[in-house]
C-alpha positions in Angstrom: -88.1 130.0 17.4 -88.5 133.6 18.7 -89.0 132.3 22.3 -85.8 130.3 22.0 -83.9 133.4 20.9 -85.3 135.3 23.9 -84.2 132.5 26.2 -80.6 132.6 24.8 -80.5 136.4 25.1 -81.5 136.2 28.8 -78.2 134.6 29.9 -77.0 136.4 32.9 -73.3 136.3 33.9 -72.4 134.8 37.3 -70.1 136.7 39.6 -67.0 135.0 38.2 -65.7 136.0 34.8 -65.2 133.1 32.3 -66.9 131.1 29.6 -70.1 129.3 30.1 -72.0 126.8 28.0 -75.4 127.4 26.5 -78.0 125.0 27.9 -79.3 123.9 24.4 -76.6 124.4 21.8 -73.4 122.5 22.2 -71.2 124.7 20.0 -72.5 127.9 21.6 -71.1 129.6 24.7 -71.1 132.8 26.6 -68.0 134.8 27.6 -68.4 137.0 30.6 -66.2 140.0 31.5 -67.1 142.2 34.4 -70.7 141.1 34.1 -70.9 141.8 30.4 -71.9 138.8 28.3 -70.7 138.1 24.7 -72.4 135.3 22.8 -69.9 133.2 20.8 -69.8 130.1 18.6 -67.1 127.4 18.3 -65.6 127.0 14.8 -68.1 124.9 12.7 -67.6 121.2 13.6 -66.3 121.8 17.1 -68.3 121.9 20.4 -67.8 123.7 23.7 -66.4 121.8 26.7 -66.7 123.8 29.9 -64.4 121.3 31.7 -61.4 122.3 29.6 -59.1 124.5 31.7 -57.6 126.2 28.6 -58.8 129.5 27.2 -59.9 127.7 24.0 -62.6 125.3 25.2 -63.8 124.2 21.8 -63.0 120.5 21.0 -63.9 117.6 18.7 -67.4 116.2 19.4 -66.1 112.8 20.3 -64.1 114.3 23.2 -67.1 116.2 24.6 -70.2 115.0 26.5 -72.8 117.4 25.2 -75.6 115.8 27.3 -78.9 117.6 26.6 -77.1 120.3 24.5 -78.2 118.7 21.3 -78.5 121.7 19.0 -75.7 122.9 16.7 -75.1 125.8 14.4 -76.0 125.2 10.7 -73.1 123.4 8.9 -70.8 125.2 6.4 -69.7 122.2 4.3 -67.0 122.1 1.6 -66.3 119.4 -1.0 -65.1 116.7 1.4 -66.0 118.3 4.8 -69.6 118.0 6.1 -68.5 120.7 8.6 -65.5 123.0 8.4 -63.6 121.2 11.2 -63.4 117.6 12.3 -62.7 114.0 11.2 -65.2 112.6 8.7 -65.7 109.2 7.0 -65.2 108.8 3.3 -68.4 109.8 1.5 -68.4 106.3 -0.1 -69.6 104.1 2.8 -67.9 101.1 1.3 -64.5 102.8 1.7 -64.0 102.2 5.4 -60.2 102.6 5.7 -60.0 106.3 4.5 -61.2 109.4 6.3 -60.8 113.2 6.0 -59.2 115.5 8.6 -60.9 118.9 8.0 -59.4 122.1 9.3 -61.3 125.3 8.3 -62.8 123.5 5.3 -59.5 122.2 4.0 -59.6 118.4 3.8 -56.6 116.1 4.2 -57.2 112.5 3.1 -55.9 110.0 5.7 -55.6 106.2 5.2 -55.8 104.0 8.2 -53.0 101.6 9.1 -53.4 98.3 7.4 -56.4 96.2 8.6 -58.1 99.1 10.5 -61.3 101.0 9.8 -62.2 104.6 10.6 -64.6 105.0 13.5 -66.4 108.4 13.5 -67.5 108.0 17.1 -63.9 108.0 18.3 -62.2 109.9 15.5 -59.6 107.1 15.2 -58.8 104.0 13.2 -59.8 100.8 15.1 -60.2 97.1 14.4 -63.2 96.4 12.1 -65.2 94.6 14.8 -64.9 97.7 17.0 -65.9 100.1 14.2 -68.9 97.9 13.4 -69.3 99.4 9.9 -71.3 97.6 7.3 -70.8 97.2 3.6 -67.1 97.8 3.6 -65.0 96.8 0.6 -62.7 93.9 1.2 -59.2 95.2 0.5 -57.1 93.2 -2.0 -54.5 91.7 0.2 -51.9 90.4 -2.3 -48.7 91.8 -3.6 -48.1 92.1 -7.3 -46.4 88.8 -7.4 -49.3 87.1 -5.6 -47.9 86.8 -2.0 -50.7 86.7 0.7 -50.2 86.9 4.4 -50.8 83.6 6.2 -54.1 83.4 8.1 -52.4 81.9 11.1 -51.1 84.3 13.7 -47.3 84.4 13.9 -45.8 84.2 17.4 -42.3 84.7 18.6 -40.1 82.5 20.8 -42.0 83.7 23.9 -45.3 82.8 22.4 -46.3 86.5 21.9 -48.0 87.6 18.7 -45.8 89.3 16.2 -47.4 92.6 15.1 -45.7 92.9 11.7 -44.3 89.4 10.7 -41.7 89.1 7.9 -41.3 86.3 5.4 -38.5 85.6 2.9 -39.1 85.9 -0.9 -39.1 82.4 -2.4 -36.7 83.1 -5.2 -35.0 86.5 -4.5 -32.5 86.6 -1.6 -32.6 90.4 -1.5 -36.3 90.7 -1.1 -38.8 89.9 1.7 -42.4 90.5 2.7 -43.8 92.2 5.8 -47.4 91.7 6.8 -48.7 95.0 8.4 -50.8 94.1 11.4 -50.5 90.6 10.1 -53.0 91.2 7.3 -51.7 93.6 4.6 -48.6 92.5 2.7 -45.7 94.7 1.6 -42.9 93.7 -0.8 -39.6 95.1 0.6 -36.0 94.6 -0.2 -32.6 94.9 1.5 -30.0 97.4 0.2 -27.6 96.2 -2.5 -24.9 94.0 -1.0 -27.2 92.5 1.7 -29.8 89.7 1.7 -32.7 88.8 3.9 -31.9 86.6 6.9 -35.0 84.7 7.9 -33.5 83.6 11.2 -32.7 87.1 12.5 -35.6 88.7 10.5 -33.1 91.3 9.3 -31.0 92.2 6.3 -27.6 90.6 6.6 -24.3 89.8 4.7 -24.8 87.0 2.1 -22.2 84.8 3.8 -24.4 84.6 6.9 -27.5 83.3 5.0 -27.5 79.7 3.8 -28.3 79.4 0.1 -27.6 83.1 -0.6 -23.8 83.2 -0.1 -23.2 83.8 -3.8 -26.1 86.0 -4.5 -24.1 89.0 -5.6 -21.0 87.2 -7.1 -22.3 87.2 -10.6 -24.3 90.4 -10.5 -23.3 91.3 -14.0 -25.0 88.3 -15.5 -28.4 89.0 -16.7 -29.7 85.5 -16.1 -32.3 85.4 -13.3 -31.2 83.6 -10.1 -33.1 81.4 -7.8 -32.3 80.9 -4.2 -31.5 77.3 -3.2 
């Protein structure tokens, strides 16, 4: 270990001022000013990228090719952050759609868009087959009233896949369902005075929707209604 320390200490600045990577440790770099070297570390969790043209050359590991610079400073973990900075998977390996964005040890919980899993190698949410994670919980994909998104892909008039298809509620003219990414249902509703128009896929005036023309006429009655 002492030999390694000596090797690090022997870094000599080139003629040009600037910041230069260490040849072994990816989050360590050297700042040279008038031939005087200062050894520095990126914030814990970030690594040094000599190709960045900005003054701050520390970036997320998934954006940097460290090559042979495999060593890192000792981590400084907090409750949800294995390192003080970065994007980290949920500690429960079965929870694949939640991750933590850590900034200086402060964690913000983030949930992926419906149907996606967090991929720590890209720091983003991707389709499950791209993430390739094992043992993930199957998310319950039903609304409270039991609606499930159809397994068949919905296409538009041009034959293109609809990203977030909508479906009318079977008994309530004002309500409708939307399937996020085609897989996760949400129970939504039009504002009072409007009903869902299945043909236009939008909220509309009752007189424009067959079977819902009289939806609001007897609003004061407490008896439940059914759409025709």
